[in-house]
TIVO-754651 format. One record per residue (C-alpha): x, y, z; residue number from 1; residue in three letters. Coordinates in steps of 0.5 Angstrom, whole numbers, m for minus. Example, Ala and Ser with C-alpha at 12.3 -4.5 7.8 and 13.67 -1.06 7.14 Angstrom:
2
+-------+-------+-------+-----+------+
|     u |     v |     w | pos | code |
+-------+-------+-------+-----+------+
|    25 |    m9 |    16 |   1 |  ALA |
|    27 |    m2 |    14 |   2 |  SER |
+-------+-------+-------+-----+------+
//
This chain:
227
+-------+-------+-------+-----+------+
|     u |     v |     w | pos | code |
+-------+-------+-------+-----+------+
|   293 |   330 |   181 |   1 |  UNK |
|   291 |   332 |   188 |   2 |  UNK |
|   286 |   327 |   190 |   3 |  UNK |
|   280 |   329 |   195 |   4 |  UNK |
|   278 |   323 |   199 |   5 |  UNK |
|   272 |   327 |   202 |   6 |  UNK |
|   267 |   331 |   197 |   7 |  UNK |
|   268 |   338 |   198 |   8 |  UNK |
|   263 |   343 |   199 |   9 |  UNK |
|   261 |   346 |   192 |  10 |  UNK |
|   256 |   352 |   191 |  11 |  UNK |
|   253 |   356 |   185 |  12 |  UNK |
|   251 |   363 |   186 |  13 |  UNK |
|   247 |   366 |   181 |  14 |  UNK |
|   247 |   374 |   182 |  15 |  UNK |
|   244 |   379 |   178 |  16 |  UNK |
|   247 |   386 |   179 |  17 |  UNK |
|   245 |   393 |   178 |  18 |  UNK |
|   248 |   396 |   171 |  19 |  UNK |
|   252 |   402 |   174 |  20 |  UNK |
|   255 |   397 |   180 |  21 |  UNK |
|   258 |   392 |   175 |  22 |  UNK |
|   265 |   395 |   174 |  23 |  UNK |
|   266 |   396 |   182 |  24 |  UNK |
|   263 |   389 |   183 |  25 |  UNK |
|   268 |   386 |   178 |  26 |  UNK |
|   274 |   389 |   181 |  27 |  UNK |
|   272 |   387 |   189 |  28 |  UNK |
|   270 |   380 |   186 |  29 |  UNK |
|   277 |   379 |   183 |  30 |  UNK |
|   280 |   382 |   189 |  31 |  UNK |
|   276 |   377 |   194 |  32 |  UNK |
|   278 |   371 |   190 |  33 |  UNK |
|   285 |   373 |   188 |  34 |  UNK |
|   287 |   374 |   196 |  35 |  UNK |
|   282 |   368 |   198 |  36 |  UNK |
|   286 |   363 |   194 |  37 |  UNK |
|   293 |   365 |   196 |  38 |  UNK |
|   291 |   366 |   204 |  39 |  UNK |
|   286 |   360 |   205 |  40 |  UNK |
|   289 |   353 |   203 |  41 |  UNK |
|   282 |   350 |   204 |  42 |  UNK |
|   279 |   354 |   199 |  43 |  UNK |
|   279 |   350 |   193 |  44 |  UNK |
|   277 |   354 |   187 |  45 |  UNK |
|   273 |   360 |   186 |  46 |  UNK |
|   270 |   362 |   179 |  47 |  UNK |
|   266 |   368 |   177 |  48 |  UNK |
|   263 |   369 |   171 |  49 |  UNK |
|   257 |   372 |   167 |  50 |  UNK |
|   252 |   369 |   162 |  51 |  UNK |
|   249 |   375 |   158 |  52 |  UNK |
|   252 |   381 |   154 |  53 |  UNK |
|   252 |   386 |   159 |  54 |  UNK |
|   255 |   382 |   164 |  55 |  UNK |
|   249 |   383 |   169 |  56 |  UNK |
|   247 |   375 |   170 |  57 |  UNK |
|   253 |   373 |   174 |  58 |  UNK |
|   255 |   365 |   176 |  59 |  UNK |
|   260 |   364 |   181 |  60 |  UNK |
|   262 |   357 |   183 |  61 |  UNK |
|   266 |   356 |   189 |  62 |  UNK |
|   268 |   350 |   193 |  63 |  UNK |
|   271 |   349 |   200 |  64 |  UNK |
|   274 |   343 |   203 |  65 |  UNK |
|   268 |   343 |   208 |  66 |  UNK |
|   263 |   348 |   211 |  67 |  UNK |
|   269 |   351 |   217 |  68 |  UNK |
|   273 |   353 |   211 |  69 |  UNK |
|   267 |   357 |   208 |  70 |  UNK |
|   266 |   360 |   214 |  71 |  UNK |
|   273 |   362 |   215 |  72 |  UNK |
|   273 |   365 |   208 |  73 |  UNK |
|   266 |   369 |   210 |  74 |  UNK |
|   270 |   372 |   216 |  75 |  UNK |
|   276 |   374 |   212 |  76 |  UNK |
|   277 |   382 |   211 |  77 |  UNK |
|   277 |   381 |   203 |  78 |  UNK |
|   270 |   378 |   203 |  79 |  UNK |
|   267 |   383 |   208 |  80 |  UNK |
|   269 |   388 |   204 |  81 |  UNK |
|   266 |   385 |   198 |  82 |  UNK |
|   259 |   383 |   202 |  83 |  UNK |
|   258 |   390 |   204 |  84 |  UNK |
|   258 |   393 |   197 |  85 |  UNK |
|   254 |   387 |   194 |  86 |  UNK |
|   248 |   388 |   199 |  87 |  UNK |
|   247 |   394 |   195 |  88 |  UNK |
|   249 |   392 |   188 |  89 |  UNK |
|   245 |   385 |   188 |  90 |  UNK |
|   238 |   385 |   185 |  91 |  UNK |
|   237 |   378 |   185 |  92 |  UNK |
|   241 |   372 |   189 |  93 |  UNK |
|   240 |   365 |   188 |  94 |  UNK |
|   244 |   360 |   192 |  95 |  UNK |
|   244 |   352 |   189 |  96 |  UNK |
|   247 |   347 |   193 |  97 |  UNK |
|   251 |   342 |   188 |  98 |  UNK |
|   253 |   335 |   190 |  99 |  UNK |
|   260 |   334 |   186 | 100 |  UNK |
|   260 |   328 |   182 | 101 |  UNK |
|   267 |   329 |   178 | 102 |  UNK |
|   272 |   334 |   179 | 103 |  UNK |
|   278 |   334 |   174 | 104 |  UNK |
|   283 |   340 |   173 | 105 |  UNK |
|   290 |   340 |   169 | 106 |  UNK |
|   296 |   341 |   174 | 107 |  UNK |
|   297 |   348 |   170 | 108 |  UNK |
|   290 |   349 |   169 | 109 |  UNK |
|   290 |   357 |   170 | 110 |  UNK |
|   297 |   357 |   167 | 111 |  UNK |
|   295 |   356 |   160 | 112 |  UNK |
|   291 |   362 |   158 | 113 |  UNK |
|   288 |   368 |   161 | 114 |  UNK |
|   281 |   369 |   163 | 115 |  UNK |
|   279 |   373 |   157 | 116 |  UNK |
|   282 |   367 |   152 | 117 |  UNK |
|   279 |   361 |   156 | 118 |  UNK |
|   273 |   358 |   153 | 119 |  UNK |
|   268 |   357 |   159 | 120 |  UNK |
|   262 |   352 |   158 | 121 |  UNK |
|   256 |   351 |   162 | 122 |  UNK |
|   251 |   345 |   161 | 123 |  UNK |
|   245 |   344 |   164 | 124 |  UNK |
|   242 |   337 |   163 | 125 |  UNK |
|   235 |   333 |   166 | 126 |  UNK |
|   236 |   326 |   165 | 127 |  UNK |
|   231 |   321 |   164 | 128 |  UNK |
|   229 |   318 |   171 | 129 |  UNK |
|   232 |   311 |   170 | 130 |  UNK |
|   238 |   313 |   166 | 131 |  UNK |
|   243 |   316 |   172 | 132 |  UNK |
|   247 |   310 |   173 | 133 |  UNK |
|   248 |   309 |   165 | 134 |  UNK |
|   249 |   316 |   164 | 135 |  UNK |
|   254 |   317 |   170 | 136 |  UNK |
|   259 |   311 |   167 | 137 |  UNK |
|   259 |   314 |   160 | 138 |  UNK |
|   260 |   321 |   162 | 139 |  UNK |
|   266 |   320 |   167 | 140 |  UNK |
|   269 |   316 |   162 | 141 |  UNK |
|   269 |   321 |   157 | 142 |  UNK |
|   272 |   327 |   162 | 143 |  UNK |
|   277 |   322 |   164 | 144 |  UNK |
|   279 |   321 |   157 | 145 |  UNK |
|   279 |   329 |   155 | 146 |  UNK |
|   283 |   331 |   161 | 147 |  UNK |
|   289 |   326 |   159 | 148 |  UNK |
|   289 |   326 |   152 | 149 |  UNK |
|   287 |   333 |   150 | 150 |  UNK |
|   292 |   339 |   152 | 151 |  UNK |
|   287 |   344 |   150 | 152 |  UNK |
|   282 |   341 |   156 | 153 |  UNK |
|   284 |   345 |   162 | 154 |  UNK |
|   278 |   343 |   167 | 155 |  UNK |
|   272 |   339 |   167 | 156 |  UNK |
|   267 |   339 |   173 | 157 |  UNK |
|   261 |   335 |   174 | 158 |  UNK |
|   255 |   336 |   179 | 159 |  UNK |
|   248 |   334 |   181 | 160 |  UNK |
|   243 |   339 |   184 | 161 |  UNK |
|   242 |   337 |   191 | 162 |  UNK |
|   237 |   332 |   192 | 163 |  UNK |
|   236 |   332 |   185 | 164 |  UNK |
|   240 |   326 |   182 | 165 |  UNK |
|   237 |   327 |   175 | 166 |  UNK |
|   239 |   334 |   174 | 167 |  UNK |
|   247 |   335 |   172 | 168 |  UNK |
|   251 |   341 |   171 | 169 |  UNK |
|   258 |   341 |   167 | 170 |  UNK |
|   263 |   347 |   168 | 171 |  UNK |
|   268 |   346 |   163 | 172 |  UNK |
|   274 |   350 |   161 | 173 |  UNK |
|   278 |   350 |   155 | 174 |  UNK |
|   284 |   354 |   153 | 175 |  UNK |
|   281 |   357 |   147 | 176 |  UNK |
|   275 |   356 |   142 | 177 |  UNK |
|   279 |   352 |   138 | 178 |  UNK |
|   281 |   347 |   143 | 179 |  UNK |
|   273 |   347 |   144 | 180 |  UNK |
|   272 |   345 |   137 | 181 |  UNK |
|   277 |   340 |   137 | 182 |  UNK |
|   274 |   337 |   143 | 183 |  UNK |
|   267 |   336 |   140 | 184 |  UNK |
|   271 |   332 |   134 | 185 |  UNK |
|   274 |   327 |   139 | 186 |  UNK |
|   272 |   320 |   139 | 187 |  UNK |
|   271 |   319 |   146 | 188 |  UNK |
|   266 |   325 |   146 | 189 |  UNK |
|   263 |   322 |   140 | 190 |  UNK |
|   262 |   316 |   144 | 191 |  UNK |
|   259 |   319 |   150 | 192 |  UNK |
|   254 |   323 |   145 | 193 |  UNK |
|   252 |   316 |   142 | 194 |  UNK |
|   251 |   313 |   149 | 195 |  UNK |
|   247 |   318 |   152 | 196 |  UNK |
|   243 |   322 |   147 | 197 |  UNK |
|   237 |   317 |   149 | 198 |  UNK |
|   238 |   318 |   156 | 199 |  UNK |
|   238 |   326 |   156 | 200 |  UNK |
|   231 |   329 |   157 | 201 |  UNK |
|   233 |   336 |   156 | 202 |  UNK |
|   239 |   340 |   155 | 203 |  UNK |
|   241 |   347 |   156 | 204 |  UNK |
|   248 |   350 |   154 | 205 |  UNK |
|   251 |   356 |   156 | 206 |  UNK |
|   257 |   360 |   154 | 207 |  UNK |
|   260 |   364 |   160 | 208 |  UNK |
|   265 |   370 |   160 | 209 |  UNK |
|   270 |   369 |   165 | 210 |  UNK |
|   271 |   375 |   170 | 211 |  UNK |
|   276 |   372 |   175 | 212 |  UNK |
|   278 |   364 |   175 | 213 |  UNK |
|   282 |   362 |   181 | 214 |  UNK |
|   284 |   355 |   183 | 215 |  UNK |
|   289 |   351 |   188 | 216 |  UNK |
|   290 |   347 |   182 | 217 |  UNK |
|   291 |   340 |   180 | 218 |  UNK |
|   284 |   338 |   183 | 219 |  UNK |
|   281 |   331 |   182 | 220 |  UNK |
|   275 |   328 |   186 | 221 |  UNK |
|   271 |   323 |   184 | 222 |  UNK |
|   264 |   321 |   188 | 223 |  UNK |
|   264 |   314 |   190 | 224 |  UNK |
|   272 |   313 |   188 | 225 |  UNK |
|   274 |   311 |   196 | 226 |  UNK |
|   267 |   308 |   198 | 227 |  UNK |
+-------+-------+-------+-----+------+
//
């Protein structure tokens, strides 16, 4: 894996779009992301998803080597075309700054399936205030094992909300629904649940639909690994 020594810039964009703009929004988003990942080596990954039946509640995850890399992306012709259209397509917009905790991808992350078959899961966890260190140790162990031992686990990202170390997000990609079901039956997943049940105050699980998934691939970053 390509190990990152410094934390990438990681953000979540929550966008609600107008129903009549949905098709063009997805098409321009796909063009923007696909061109960017090919022409911008410091754009690490960009995943456009939605969380509702009509596809109007969009969640877009992006990571860049640094702020300068994001600025270069936003100055690109493909992004400018997308941004111009998005001004009239977006009803509500929220930007969530994330602190990457552990980012892991298979070498062939997006070579094992197509977006319509890849199963994407988002978990939002609120931890008990005094349990962050114990939770982090347990979940890091589980994620490392899942990537190494499970062929159907394609990528796993763990992040905290900036300035809120007890609020965690997990974005996970599986080859298909069967791979996700198998994951939940593994010894390492069951051990993680056993160790962390009492550490989690609140949990929300979301099924996401992939619109466009792109990545440079082979990503590996662990916060504190180079400290």
